[in-house]
All heavy atoms as TSV, in Angstrom:
chain	resi	resn	atom	element	x	y	z
A	1	MET	N	N	-11.134	-13.871	-0.433
A	1	MET	CA	C	-10.018	-14.535	0.213
A	1	MET	C	C	-8.911	-13.513	0.504
A	1	MET	O	O	-8.543	-12.722	-0.351
A	1	MET	CB	C	-9.493	-15.645	-0.687
A	1	MET	CG	C	-8.233	-16.275	-0.187
A	1	MET	SD	S	-7.632	-17.538	-1.307
A	1	MET	CE	C	-7.795	-18.929	-0.240
A	2	ILE	N	N	-8.431	-13.517	1.713
A	2	ILE	CA	C	-7.364	-12.612	2.140
A	2	ILE	C	C	-6.023	-13.202	1.692
A	2	ILE	O	O	-5.750	-14.374	1.921
A	2	ILE	CB	C	-7.377	-12.435	3.677
A	2	ILE	CG1	C	-8.725	-11.927	4.173
A	2	ILE	CG2	C	-6.232	-11.555	4.138
A	2	ILE	CD1	C	-9.043	-10.507	3.820
A	3	GLU	N	N	-5.197	-12.347	1.068
A	3	GLU	CA	C	-3.895	-12.793	0.578
A	3	GLU	C	C	-2.797	-11.844	1.051
A	3	GLU	O	O	-3.072	-10.697	1.426
A	3	GLU	CB	C	-3.904	-12.838	-0.949
A	3	GLU	CG	C	-4.909	-13.817	-1.515
A	3	GLU	CD	C	-4.926	-13.816	-3.029
A	3	GLU	OE1	O	-4.156	-13.052	-3.655
A	3	GLU	OE2	O	-5.718	-14.585	-3.594
A	4	VAL	N	N	-1.550	-12.323	0.997
A	4	VAL	CA	C	-0.397	-11.498	1.356
A	4	VAL	C	C	-0.401	-10.250	0.476
A	4	VAL	O	O	-0.620	-10.329	-0.733
A	4	VAL	CB	C	0.913	-12.292	1.181
A	4	VAL	CG1	C	2.124	-11.384	1.358
A	4	VAL	CG2	C	0.974	-13.449	2.166
A	5	GLY	N	N	-0.205	-9.095	1.113
A	5	GLY	CA	C	-0.182	-7.821	0.403
A	5	GLY	C	C	-1.506	-7.083	0.417
A	5	GLY	O	O	-1.555	-5.890	0.127
A	6	ASP	N	N	-2.611	-7.775	0.750
A	6	ASP	CA	C	-3.917	-7.116	0.835
A	6	ASP	C	C	-3.922	-6.096	1.966
A	6	ASP	O	O	-3.227	-6.266	2.971
A	6	ASP	CB	C	-5.035	-8.129	1.113
A	6	ASP	CG	C	-5.408	-8.961	-0.088
A	6	ASP	OD1	O	-4.950	-8.655	-1.212
A	6	ASP	OD2	O	-6.169	-9.931	0.092
A	7	GLN	N	N	-4.730	-5.050	1.806
A	7	GLN	CA	C	-4.969	-4.113	2.890
A	7	GLN	C	C	-6.287	-4.495	3.542
A	7	GLN	O	O	-7.260	-4.808	2.854
A	7	GLN	CB	C	-4.997	-2.679	2.383
A	7	GLN	CG	C	-3.622	-2.209	1.962
A	7	GLN	CD	C	-3.576	-0.733	1.653
A	7	GLN	OE1	O	-4.574	-0.039	1.672
A	7	GLN	NE2	N	-2.385	-0.252	1.358
A	8	VAL	N	N	-6.307	-4.496	4.877
A	8	VAL	CA	C	-7.467	-4.960	5.633
A	8	VAL	C	C	-7.744	-4.044	6.820
A	8	VAL	O	O	-6.886	-3.274	7.241
A	8	VAL	CB	C	-7.257	-6.406	6.148
A	8	VAL	CG1	C	-7.120	-7.387	5.000
A	8	VAL	CG2	C	-6.051	-6.500	7.071
A	9	ARG	N	N	-8.958	-4.152	7.331
A	9	ARG	CA	C	-9.367	-3.553	8.603
A	9	ARG	C	C	-9.744	-4.701	9.533
A	9	ARG	O	O	-10.092	-5.785	9.078
A	9	ARG	CB	C	-10.592	-2.666	8.425
A	9	ARG	CG	C	-10.376	-1.439	7.576
A	9	ARG	CD	C	-11.670	-0.612	7.516
A	9	ARG	NE	N	-11.598	0.401	6.496
A	9	ARG	CZ	C	-11.125	1.631	6.688
A	9	ARG	NH1	N	-10.684	1.974	7.876
A	9	ARG	NH2	N	-11.091	2.502	5.708
A	10	ILE	N	N	-9.726	-4.421	10.827
A	10	ILE	CA	C	-10.194	-5.403	11.799
A	10	ILE	C	C	-11.668	-5.100	12.026
A	10	ILE	O	O	-12.012	-4.097	12.650
A	10	ILE	CB	C	-9.397	-5.335	13.111
A	10	ILE	CG1	C	-7.925	-5.616	12.833
A	10	ILE	CG2	C	-9.967	-6.332	14.125
A	10	ILE	CD1	C	-7.017	-5.401	14.025
A	11	GLY	N	N	-12.535	-5.901	11.455
A	11	GLY	CA	C	-13.972	-5.686	11.532
A	11	GLY	C	C	-14.431	-4.664	10.505
A	11	GLY	O	O	-13.634	-3.925	9.926
A	12	GLU	N	N	-15.737	-4.617	10.277
A	12	GLU	CA	C	-16.329	-3.708	9.288
A	12	GLU	C	C	-16.106	-2.240	9.631
A	12	GLU	O	O	-15.950	-1.413	8.751
A	12	GLU	CB	C	-17.840	-3.961	9.166
A	12	GLU	CG	C	-18.195	-5.281	8.521
A	12	GLU	CD	C	-17.931	-5.292	7.024
A	12	GLU	OE1	O	-17.921	-4.224	6.390
A	12	GLU	OE2	O	-17.712	-6.391	6.498
A	13	SER	N	N	-16.100	-1.912	10.913
A	13	SER	CA	C	-16.011	-0.510	11.311
A	13	SER	C	C	-14.624	-0.113	11.816
A	13	SER	O	O	-14.459	0.967	12.377
A	13	SER	CB	C	-17.059	-0.201	12.386
A	13	SER	OG	O	-16.817	-1.013	13.521
A	14	GLY	N	N	-13.637	-0.978	11.606
A	14	GLY	CA	C	-12.279	-0.673	12.062
A	14	GLY	C	C	-11.739	0.598	11.432
A	14	GLY	O	O	-11.943	0.838	10.244
A	15	GLY	N	N	-11.069	1.421	12.204
A	15	GLY	CA	C	-10.562	2.689	11.705
A	15	GLY	C	C	-9.173	2.590	11.109
A	15	GLY	O	O	-8.825	3.343	10.212
A	16	SER	N	N	-8.367	1.668	11.592
A	16	SER	CA	C	-6.991	1.542	11.121
A	16	SER	C	C	-6.915	0.566	9.949
A	16	SER	O	O	-7.702	-0.369	9.844
A	16	SER	CB	C	-6.091	1.039	12.247
A	16	SER	OG	O	-6.085	1.956	13.317
A	17	ILE	N	N	-5.923	0.796	9.092
A	17	ILE	CA	C	-5.700	-0.082	7.954
A	17	ILE	C	C	-4.370	-0.795	8.150
A	17	ILE	O	O	-3.382	-0.196	8.580
A	17	ILE	CB	C	-5.712	0.695	6.627
A	17	ILE	CG1	C	-7.083	1.345	6.435
A	17	ILE	CG2	C	-5.377	-0.226	5.458
A	17	ILE	CD1	C	-7.199	2.206	5.189
A	18	PHE	N	N	-4.369	-2.079	7.819
A	18	PHE	CA	C	-3.202	-2.929	7.983
A	18	PHE	C	C	-2.892	-3.617	6.660
A	18	PHE	O	O	-3.768	-3.784	5.820
A	18	PHE	CB	C	-3.477	-4.007	9.045
A	18	PHE	CG	C	-3.839	-3.451	10.385
A	18	PHE	CD1	C	-5.154	-3.121	10.686
A	18	PHE	CD2	C	-2.872	-3.244	11.352
A	18	PHE	CE1	C	-5.492	-2.598	11.923
A	18	PHE	CE2	C	-3.206	-2.711	12.590
A	18	PHE	CZ	C	-4.513	-2.395	12.871
A	19	VAL	N	N	-1.639	-4.045	6.499
A	19	VAL	CA	C	-1.258	-4.831	5.336
A	19	VAL	C	C	-0.980	-6.257	5.830
A	19	VAL	O	O	-0.445	-6.456	6.920
A	19	VAL	CB	C	-0.028	-4.236	4.606
A	19	VAL	CG1	C	1.215	-4.257	5.458
A	19	VAL	CG2	C	0.214	-4.949	3.290
A	20	VAL	N	N	-1.397	-7.232	5.034
A	20	VAL	CA	C	-1.207	-8.642	5.381
A	20	VAL	C	C	0.215	-9.047	5.010
A	20	VAL	O	O	0.629	-8.904	3.858
A	20	VAL	CB	C	-2.237	-9.533	4.655
A	20	VAL	CG1	C	-1.982	-11.003	4.960
A	20	VAL	CG2	C	-3.653	-9.137	5.041
A	21	ARG	N	N	0.967	-9.548	5.984
A	21	ARG	CA	C	2.355	-9.971	5.780
A	21	ARG	C	C	2.469	-11.477	5.560
A	21	ARG	O	O	3.338	-11.936	4.834
A	21	ARG	CB	C	3.232	-9.567	6.966
A	21	ARG	CG	C	3.301	-8.088	7.207
A	21	ARG	CD	C	4.025	-7.405	6.090
A	21	ARG	NE	N	4.199	-5.980	6.377
A	21	ARG	CZ	C	4.387	-5.085	5.442
A	21	ARG	NH1	N	4.438	-5.440	4.183
A	21	ARG	NH2	N	4.515	-3.817	5.758
A	22	GLU	N	N	1.617	-12.261	6.230
A	22	GLU	CA	C	1.632	-13.722	6.111
A	22	GLU	C	C	0.210	-14.235	6.276
A	22	GLU	O	O	-0.589	-13.622	6.985
A	22	GLU	CB	C	2.480	-14.370	7.210
A	22	GLU	CG	C	3.932	-14.016	7.222
A	22	GLU	CD	C	4.650	-14.610	8.429
A	22	GLU	OE1	O	4.260	-15.701	8.901
A	22	GLU	OE2	O	5.597	-13.966	8.902
A	23	VAL	N	N	-0.090	-15.373	5.644
A	23	VAL	CA	C	-1.385	-16.025	5.818
A	23	VAL	C	C	-1.137	-17.496	6.136
A	23	VAL	O	O	-0.365	-18.157	5.442
A	23	VAL	CB	C	-2.264	-15.909	4.550
A	23	VAL	CG1	C	-3.548	-16.705	4.716
A	23	VAL	CG2	C	-2.573	-14.457	4.240
A	24	ASP	N	N	-1.775	-17.986	7.185
A	24	ASP	CA	C	-1.725	-19.401	7.541
A	24	ASP	C	C	-3.133	-19.955	7.398
A	24	ASP	O	O	-3.963	-19.814	8.299
A	24	ASP	CB	C	-1.213	-19.576	8.969
A	24	ASP	CG	C	-1.045	-21.033	9.379
A	24	ASP	OD1	O	-1.674	-21.915	8.746
A	24	ASP	OD2	O	-0.285	-21.293	10.320
A	25	GLY	N	N	-3.409	-20.558	6.238
A	25	GLY	CA	C	-4.737	-21.099	5.965
A	25	GLY	C	C	-5.115	-22.269	6.854
A	25	GLY	O	O	-6.281	-22.472	7.156
A	26	VAL	N	N	-4.123	-23.023	7.311
A	26	VAL	CA	C	-4.379	-24.173	8.182
A	26	VAL	C	C	-4.880	-23.692	9.541
A	26	VAL	O	O	-5.864	-24.204	10.072
A	26	VAL	CB	C	-3.108	-25.040	8.339
A	26	VAL	CG1	C	-3.329	-26.145	9.357
A	26	VAL	CG2	C	-2.691	-25.617	6.998
A	27	GLU	N	N	-4.219	-22.698	10.095
A	27	GLU	CA	C	-4.602	-22.140	11.394
A	27	GLU	C	C	-5.720	-21.106	11.277
A	27	GLU	O	O	-6.315	-20.716	12.276
A	27	GLU	CB	C	-3.398	-21.515	12.089
A	27	GLU	CG	C	-2.331	-22.508	12.500
A	27	GLU	CD	C	-2.776	-23.411	13.626
A	27	GLU	OE1	O	-3.518	-22.959	14.525
A	27	GLU	OE2	O	-2.386	-24.591	13.606
A	28	GLY	N	N	-5.957	-20.610	10.048
A	28	GLY	CA	C	-6.994	-19.595	9.856
A	28	GLY	C	C	-6.607	-18.245	10.431
A	28	GLY	O	O	-7.442	-17.507	10.960
A	29	ARG	N	N	-5.319	-17.893	10.302
A	29	ARG	CA	C	-4.818	-16.648	10.866
A	29	ARG	C	C	-3.939	-15.922	9.855
A	29	ARG	O	O	-3.430	-16.535	8.920
A	29	ARG	CB	C	-4.012	-16.911	12.143
A	29	ARG	CG	C	-4.851	-17.562	13.237
A	29	ARG	CD	C	-4.105	-17.696	14.538
A	29	ARG	NE	N	-3.910	-16.424	15.213
A	29	ARG	CZ	C	-4.814	-15.801	15.956
A	29	ARG	NH1	N	-6.016	-16.323	16.109
A	29	ARG	NH2	N	-4.534	-14.660	16.552
A	30	ALA	N	N	-3.772	-14.616	10.069
A	30	ALA	CA	C	-2.897	-13.811	9.240
A	30	ALA	C	C	-2.054	-12.923	10.141
A	30	ALA	O	O	-2.501	-12.496	11.204
A	30	ALA	CB	C	-3.701	-12.944	8.281
A	31	VAL	N	N	-0.835	-12.649	9.710
A	31	VAL	CA	C	0.021	-11.680	10.383
A	31	VAL	C	C	-0.168	-10.361	9.644
A	31	VAL	O	O	-0.012	-10.299	8.425
A	31	VAL	CB	C	1.498	-12.112	10.366
A	31	VAL	CG1	C	2.387	-11.019	10.950
A	31	VAL	CG2	C	1.674	-13.416	11.136
A	32	ILE	N	N	-0.549	-9.318	10.391
A	32	ILE	CA	C	-0.814	-8.010	9.801
A	32	ILE	C	C	0.047	-6.958	10.478
A	32	ILE	O	O	0.528	-7.153	11.596
A	32	ILE	CB	C	-2.314	-7.636	9.891
A	32	ILE	CG1	C	-2.785	-7.547	11.346
A	32	ILE	CG2	C	-3.155	-8.637	9.109
A	32	ILE	CD1	C	-4.221	-7.043	11.499
A	33	GLU	N	N	0.224	-5.829	9.766
A	33	GLU	CA	C	1.012	-4.716	10.307
A	33	GLU	C	C	0.388	-3.415	9.822
A	33	GLU	O	O	-0.063	-3.322	8.680
A	33	GLU	CB	C	2.457	-4.817	9.817
A	33	GLU	CG	C	3.373	-3.772	10.375
A	33	GLU	CD	C	4.816	-3.980	9.939
A	33	GLU	OE1	O	5.088	-4.760	9.013
A	33	GLU	OE2	O	5.680	-3.332	10.544
A	34	SER	N	N	0.369	-2.407	10.659
A	34	SER	CA	C	-0.210	-1.112	10.321
A	34	SER	C	C	0.484	-0.520	9.099
A	34	SER	O	O	1.706	-0.623	8.959
A	34	SER	CB	C	-0.072	-0.149	11.495
A	34	SER	OG	O	-0.542	1.128	11.129
A	35	VAL	N	N	-0.293	0.110	8.218
A	35	VAL	CA	C	0.295	0.799	7.067
A	35	VAL	C	C	0.755	2.199	7.462
A	35	VAL	O	O	1.499	2.831	6.723
A	35	VAL	CB	C	-0.676	0.888	5.862
A	35	VAL	CG1	C	-1.032	-0.492	5.359
A	35	VAL	CG2	C	-1.921	1.667	6.202
A	36	ASP	N	N	0.333	2.684	8.615
A	36	ASP	CA	C	0.698	4.012	9.110
A	36	ASP	C	C	2.093	3.947	9.731
A	36	ASP	O	O	2.273	3.414	10.823
A	36	ASP	CB	C	-0.326	4.491	10.129
A	36	ASP	CG	C	-0.043	5.887	10.653
A	36	ASP	OD1	O	0.956	6.511	10.213
A	36	ASP	OD2	O	-0.823	6.363	11.492
A	37	ALA	N	N	3.089	4.483	9.019
A	37	ALA	CA	C	4.480	4.420	9.479
A	37	ALA	C	C	4.691	5.145	10.801
A	37	ALA	O	O	5.634	4.856	11.518
A	37	ALA	CB	C	5.405	4.990	8.414
A	38	SER	N	N	3.802	6.080	11.144
A	38	SER	CA	C	3.973	6.827	12.388
A	38	SER	C	C	3.178	6.233	13.554
A	38	SER	O	O	3.152	6.809	14.635
A	38	SER	CB	C	3.546	8.287	12.176
A	38	SER	OG	O	2.159	8.357	11.902
A	39	ALA	N	N	2.538	5.091	13.336
A	39	ALA	CA	C	1.730	4.474	14.393
A	39	ALA	C	C	2.621	4.074	15.573
A	39	ALA	O	O	3.653	3.435	15.398
A	39	ALA	CB	C	0.994	3.252	13.863
A	40	ALA	N	N	2.192	4.462	16.752
A	40	ALA	CA	C	2.928	4.095	17.961
A	40	ALA	C	C	2.867	2.583	18.153
A	40	ALA	O	O	1.818	1.973	18.023
A	40	ALA	CB	C	2.333	4.805	19.166
A	41	GLY	N	N	3.994	1.981	18.436
A	41	GLY	CA	C	4.015	0.544	18.665
A	41	GLY	C	C	3.764	-0.265	17.409
A	41	GLY	O	O	3.226	-1.357	17.486
A	42	ARG	N	N	4.112	0.253	16.258
A	42	ARG	CA	C	3.889	-0.446	14.985
A	42	ARG	C	C	4.721	-1.726	14.947
A	42	ARG	O	O	5.943	-1.685	15.010
A	42	ARG	CB	C	4.282	0.461	13.821
A	42	ARG	CG	C	4.068	-0.195	12.489
A	42	ARG	CD	C	4.452	0.751	11.374
A	42	ARG	NE	N	4.304	0.082	10.105
A	42	ARG	CZ	C	5.027	0.331	9.056
A	42	ARG	NH1	N	5.953	1.255	9.098
A	42	ARG	NH2	N	4.836	-0.323	7.947
A	43	TYR	N	N	4.052	-2.854	14.858
A	43	TYR	CA	C	4.706	-4.154	14.778
A	43	TYR	C	C	3.708	-5.153	14.202
A	43	TYR	O	O	2.500	-4.976	14.323
A	43	TYR	CB	C	5.192	-4.611	16.160
A	43	TYR	CG	C	4.087	-4.693	17.180
A	43	TYR	CD1	C	3.351	-5.863	17.344
A	43	TYR	CD2	C	3.762	-3.596	17.957
A	43	TYR	CE1	C	2.314	-5.932	18.266
A	43	TYR	CE2	C	2.732	-3.651	18.879
A	43	TYR	CZ	C	2.007	-4.826	19.030
A	43	TYR	OH	O	0.989	-4.891	19.932
A	44	PRO	N	N	4.187	-6.213	13.554
A	44	PRO	CA	C	3.275	-7.228	13.021
A	44	PRO	C	C	2.673	-8.068	14.150
A	44	PRO	O	O	3.335	-8.328	15.166
A	44	PRO	CB	C	4.164	-8.078	12.114
A	44	PRO	CG	C	5.556	-7.760	12.473
A	44	PRO	CD	C	5.570	-6.459	13.200
A	45	PHE	N	N	1.403	-8.469	13.978
A	45	PHE	CA	C	0.756	-9.337	14.956
A	45	PHE	C	C	-0.259	-10.222	14.245
A	45	PHE	O	O	-0.687	-9.949	13.130
A	45	PHE	CB	C	0.113	-8.543	16.095
A	45	PHE	CG	C	-0.945	-7.561	15.648
A	45	PHE	CD1	C	-2.285	-7.910	15.678
A	45	PHE	CD2	C	-0.607	-6.295	15.204
A	45	PHE	CE1	C	-3.267	-7.011	15.273
A	45	PHE	CE2	C	-1.568	-5.388	14.804
A	45	PHE	CZ	C	-2.904	-5.751	14.835
A	46	SER	N	N	-0.655	-11.288	14.888
A	46	SER	CA	C	-1.540	-12.293	14.310
A	46	SER	C	C	-3.006	-12.018	14.658
A	46	SER	O	O	-3.314	-11.617	15.785
A	46	SER	CB	C	-1.135	-13.669	14.848
A	46	SER	OG	O	-1.978	-14.667	14.360
A	47	MET	N	N	-3.882	-12.228	13.668
A	47	MET	CA	C	-5.328	-12.071	13.859
A	47	MET	C	C	-6.041	-13.211	13.127
A	47	MET	O	O	-5.547	-13.690	12.099
A	47	MET	CB	C	-5.822	-10.751	13.260
A	47	MET	CG	C	-5.458	-9.522	14.039
A	47	MET	SD	S	-6.262	-9.418	15.647
A	47	MET	CE	C	-7.975	-9.291	15.188
A	48	PRO	N	N	-7.222	-13.614	13.605
A	48	PRO	CA	C	-8.003	-14.612	12.870
A	48	PRO	C	C	-8.461	-14.038	11.526
A	48	PRO	O	O	-8.846	-12.860	11.450
A	48	PRO	CB	C	-9.213	-14.876	13.772
A	48	PRO	CG	C	-8.872	-14.294	15.091
A	48	PRO	CD	C	-7.852	-13.233	14.863
A	49	LEU	N	N	-8.421	-14.846	10.482
A	49	LEU	CA	C	-8.851	-14.395	9.157
A	49	LEU	C	C	-10.291	-13.894	9.176
A	49	LEU	O	O	-10.627	-12.942	8.476
A	49	LEU	CB	C	-8.701	-15.530	8.139
A	49	LEU	CG	C	-7.270	-15.871	7.743
A	49	LEU	CD1	C	-7.242	-17.157	6.913
A	49	LEU	CD2	C	-6.642	-14.727	6.977
A	50	GLY	N	N	-11.149	-14.508	9.969
A	50	GLY	CA	C	-12.555	-14.130	10.034
A	50	GLY	C	C	-12.786	-12.727	10.578
A	50	GLY	O	O	-13.844	-12.144	10.361
A	51	ALA	N	N	-11.785	-12.167	11.265
A	51	ALA	CA	C	-11.922	-10.822	11.830
A	51	ALA	C	C	-11.504	-9.734	10.842
A	51	ALA	O	O	-11.735	-8.559	11.083
A	51	ALA	CB	C	-11.088	-10.709	13.102
A	52	LEU	N	N	-10.899	-10.129	9.718
A	52	LEU	CA	C	-10.335	-9.160	8.787
A	52	LEU	C	C	-11.272	-8.882	7.624
A	52	LEU	O	O	-11.896	-9.791	7.081
A	52	LEU	CB	C	-8.993	-9.671	8.253
A	52	LEU	CG	C	-7.957	-9.992	9.330
A	52	LEU	CD1	C	-6.699	-10.556	8.686
A	52	LEU	CD2	C	-7.641	-8.770	10.166
A	53	VAL	N	N	-11.343	-7.613	7.248
A	53	VAL	CA	C	-12.178	-7.163	6.131
A	53	VAL	C	C	-11.261	-6.486	5.120
A	53	VAL	O	O	-10.566	-5.526	5.460
A	53	VAL	CB	C	-13.270	-6.182	6.605
A	53	VAL	CG1	C	-14.086	-5.670	5.434
A	53	VAL	CG2	C	-14.151	-6.841	7.647
A	54	ARG	N	N	-11.262	-6.993	3.915
A	54	ARG	CA	C	-10.402	-6.438	2.854
A	54	ARG	C	C	-10.899	-5.055	2.437
A	54	ARG	O	O	-12.107	-4.825	2.351
A	54	ARG	CB	C	-10.451	-7.397	1.659
A	54	ARG	CG	C	-9.336	-7.243	0.723
A	54	ARG	CD	C	-9.309	-8.479	-0.151
A	54	ARG	NE	N	-8.706	-8.157	-1.412
A	54	ARG	CZ	C	-8.878	-8.821	-2.514
A	54	ARG	NH1	N	-9.679	-9.845	-2.527
A	54	ARG	NH2	N	-8.264	-8.465	-3.588
A	55	VAL	N	N	-9.970	-4.134	2.185
A	55	VAL	CA	C	-10.307	-2.781	1.742
A	55	VAL	C	C	-9.546	-2.465	0.464
A	55	VAL	O	O	-8.499	-3.041	0.187
A	55	VAL	CB	C	-10.014	-1.703	2.804
A	55	VAL	CG1	C	-10.832	-1.910	4.041
A	55	VAL	CG2	C	-8.543	-1.663	3.152
A	56	ASP	N	N	-10.071	-1.522	-0.313
A	56	ASP	CA	C	-9.389	-1.065	-1.510
A	56	ASP	C	C	-8.217	-0.195	-1.095
A	56	ASP	O	O	-8.364	0.672	-0.224
A	56	ASP	CB	C	-10.328	-0.242	-2.400
A	56	ASP	CG	C	-11.442	-1.076	-2.985
A	56	ASP	OD1	O	-11.207	-2.276	-3.250
A	56	ASP	OD2	O	-12.552	-0.544	-3.204
A	57	PRO	N	N	-7.033	-0.396	-1.705
A	57	PRO	CA	C	-5.887	0.466	-1.370
A	57	PRO	C	C	-6.230	1.935	-1.587
A	57	PRO	O	O	-6.960	2.285	-2.500
A	57	PRO	CB	C	-4.799	0.007	-2.350
A	57	PRO	CG	C	-5.191	-1.382	-2.732
A	57	PRO	CD	C	-6.713	-1.398	-2.690
A	58	GLY	N	N	-5.727	2.774	-0.720
A	58	GLY	CA	C	-5.963	4.198	-0.826
A	58	GLY	C	C	-7.193	4.690	-0.097
A	58	GLY	O	O	-7.485	5.858	-0.070
A	59	ARG	N	N	-7.937	3.817	0.530
A	59	ARG	CA	C	-9.132	4.216	1.280
A	59	ARG	C	C	-8.840	4.398	2.730
A	59	ARG	O	O	-8.053	3.825	3.315
A	59	ARG	CB	C	-10.235	3.166	1.141
A	59	ARG	CG	C	-10.885	3.258	-0.195
A	59	ARG	CD	C	-12.057	2.364	-0.214
A	59	ARG	NE	N	-13.081	3.036	-0.968
A	59	ARG	CZ	C	-14.329	2.656	-0.999
A	59	ARG	NH1	N	-14.730	1.656	-0.282
A	59	ARG	NH2	N	-15.199	3.268	-1.722
């Protein structure tokens, strides 16, 4: 289960890592934001929970 504060990728092979800021279980969506402070256009955005894969911090 994806929770606020988890680190995730978009899909199994996603290269970028994001942190979960909000979870809406009713809508089945989460608001995520890049953990890379230097990422161009870094801003929170919504994704379906089914598209997110939890990762261990530091990976």
